N, C-alpha and C positions, 0 to 999 in steps of 0.2 A: 503494498496499501505505500503509497506515496501524497505528501501535503506540504503544504508549506506556512507559513506565518507572517503576523509583518510586527510591527513595532507601538502598531495604537491596535490589536490582537484585542478581543473580549474571553477572559478568561474561562479556559475548559472544567468544565463541571464532571469531577474526579470519581471514581467509583468509590462507594462503599461496600463495608462486606453483604448487607443488604441489593441492595445493583449485582455483587457479582454471584451471587446464590438467583436473583429473579433469571438475568439473562441466563443460568447455566441451566437450568429447569427449562427456559423458555429452549434451550435447544437439547434439551435431556441427555445431559454432559454429565459425565461420571468419571470424575479426573485419574487418569492412570498415572501409575510409577515411570512405565516402559516411556511414556511421554517429558515425564517429569514436568507433571501438572501441577505446578503448585501456585495461586494468583495471585497478589499485593493486595489488599482488601482496603490498606491506610493510607489518607488522604498523605499524612504528614511524614509517611515513608518515601510516598512515591513526590509528593516535596522535595525532602531531601537529596536523595538521588539523584535529581534533577538538579540542584543547586549544588550537590556535591562534582555533575559529569561536566559544572563549566561550559555550558555551552555557548558559541558565539552563535546570532542573527544566519551568517554565513553557514556555520556548520550543517552538512546533510548527515544528516542521522541513520546510524543502521539497526535497527532494533532487530535480533533473532527470539522469536517466541517470544511473538507479539502476545498470545492467547487471547484473554475479553478484550485484551483495548486498557489495563488499567497505566499501564506504566508508556504507553501511546498515548495518552490522554496530557500526561502531565511534560511529555515531551513535547507534543505540538505547544503545546501550555508558555515555552522558553523561547517561542517564535521559531525555531532550527526548522531547518528543514526536515524531513522523517518519510525513509522507507521503512517498512516495517514487515518482516517475511515469517507469516504461521504455515504448519507443513498438517496440522490440525485441519482437511476441509472446513469443518459446520464449523468452525472458529474464523478458517479465514474468511468464509460466504460474512459470517457473521459483522465482521468488527470495518467493514464502513460504516454501516448504517448506524451501530454504535457512535462510531465517529459522527456521525452529521446530527446526532438527535444530541450530543451530550459536548457537542465545540460546533458548533456551525460558526461557518465562514474561518475556523484555524483550519482545513483542509480540501483540497479539490482533488479531481480524478483520483478518488479512493476507488484504488481495487489491491487486491490481496495476492503478492505475487512468492514466488517461490526465488530463492536464491541464486542470481546463476553470476559469469561476467561479464555482463552488459548493462551491468547500471551503471544511468544515464541521468543526472549529475555523478562520478563515484562519490560514494562517503566518502566524510571523513572524521567522523565520531566512532565509536561502538558504544549504545547502553544496552544494556540485554542483562533479561534472568536465564541466567541458560539452565538448560536441563541438570541437573543435577551428576545423576549417570554419564555424560555425557559431557562433563563441563572442559576439556581439557582438549581434547583431540577437538570437536567443535571452536573451542578458540584458537587456537592453533595454526585452524585449517582455516580460517578467517582471516587471522593474522598473512598469513600465505596468499590464499586468495585475494586478497583485497589490500593491498600497499599504498593506496591513500587512504586508509585511514589512518590519523596522525596521534591520537588519542582516542583514550574508552573509557568505559565503569564499567567494568560487568559483576551481578550478583550471582554468588555461589555458592557452595558448600561450604561451609568457615575451615574445615583441617584442608580443605585442597586451598583453599584464599589462603592459606597460612603459609602450604606449600609451596605458590607460587610468589608468595614474597619474604624469600626466603631467605638471606643471607646464609654465604658459603662458607664449611662449619659446623651444622648444624642438621639435626636429625632429617628435619624437615625438609631439612634440601634432597631436591632430588631432581633425576631426569626431565619431570616436565619444569619443574623454576629455569635449567638451564636452556631446555627446549624455547622455551616462552621469552628469558632472557637477548634470545638472535632476533627478535622481535622486536622488544618494546621491555622496558623498563618497568619493573611492576612494584604496585605499594601496596599496601591494607590501608584501605580509605573504610573503616568502622563495620561494627556488627549489627545484622538486621533481626529483631527477634521471631521466636519461632513465630506468637500470638497475630504477627500479621499476614500471613498466610492462611487462605483454605485450597484442598484441607491442611489443617495445620503438620505440618514437615516433622519429621521425627532426630534433625540433625540442625543442628543449629548453622548458620547463614553467615555468610559475611562480605563486604566490597571492599574490589580489587582494582586500582587506580592504576592506568597503563597509558603510558609517556614511550611513543615508538621513536626508536633509533637507528642505528646505521650499525648493521653485522661487520663482525672481523674481516677485516679484508683477505681474501683466500686466492691462493694462482689459482693459473686459467683453471687447469685442467680438478682441481679440487670444489666441489659442488657442497650446500648447506648438507644435503643425503646424506656424503661422507661423513659429516662432524659428528650430524643425531645416530650414524652407524657405532659411531667411539663412546657416545653418550650413551648409547644404549648396552652397550656390551660392557664400560666400567659400570655404573648402576645393577646391572644384569645380579654383581658381585660384588658390594659394594663397600661390607668388609674386608675384604681381600687389599692389599699392597696392587696398587695400577700394575703395574710388570705381572703377577697374574694375573686380575681381572681381566684383560687387556690381551693376555695370550693367545687364546680360542680367535681374536679378530686378527691380530699380527701374527699369529702361525708358529708361535712359541713365546715360552718366557722369555729366551736372549734374545727374541726378534720385538716385541714389545719395548726391553728394555732399552735397543739400541732406538727404537722410535722416539720412547721419554727422552734420550737423552739427546736428540736432537731436534725435541721442541722444548729443554729447555724444562721440565719440566720431572721434579724427583718422583725416581720408579716405585720411591717408599712409599707416597701420599696415596692417598686413598680419594672416590673420588668427590665426595663431597666437600673435599676443597679446594676444589678448582671451580674458575668460570667459565664464562664461556668459549672466552678470548684463546683457554685453555688447551681448553679440546679442537678446536679450530687449529693450534701450534702443531695438536698432537696430530689432528687426519689429515694436516699440510707436511708432516715430519716422516707419514707412510712411503712420499711417492720419491 
């Protein structure tokens, strides 16, 4: 769905818990864990999310998983243009009517759409309540698919949010952390209580702020997939020293130690102590 706002736009009528339930009943919707359907029904939380997202009127905001439209309404209320994506056909069909009724004058030419590479204009920001069971792969896919995204704010399971924003050296730091760092700087931007969702999830939620960064420089013959292969190999055996953890990837422990020496990485180090630049050096040193 695409829409646009203006500087003198009227305020959208945000959805409350009663509104959410009425819409769900009308659609015969029973939220499923498979689709990660937990809808935010608290207007103050929506306003908080859009405030933290720090959107400019010239931003084109991609919202993935628009659901019943609670966050969509809040995003339109900022004056930014919104591109909303929803895979549930019932929700996608109902969303334009919800926006027209509750935000008249804020959206034009509304239509639910699938995500593709032909978004025009290309999105500059990502703000989304991501399905918790697939949040990391969806986020990485979006950052890879849409390099036009310069900043974002994503809502996800608190434990996953902690992982994405973790600094090197701790237990939370892992493969998803390093892969996200390839595309963007990630930091925690607050917690979201369970009580603002319908249905109430059985996990805590958190916000992660993203700012696009340039990836490490690689030789022409080395690609992002090569770096990610090193990350996967290193964290598959994260308790081992790198010379052992990377032995299957390099061909042997001796070969791994040689690659690590060329990359200027201590072979006795463990995966959680390395930043994304170090993994890029390792991938480059294998050639």
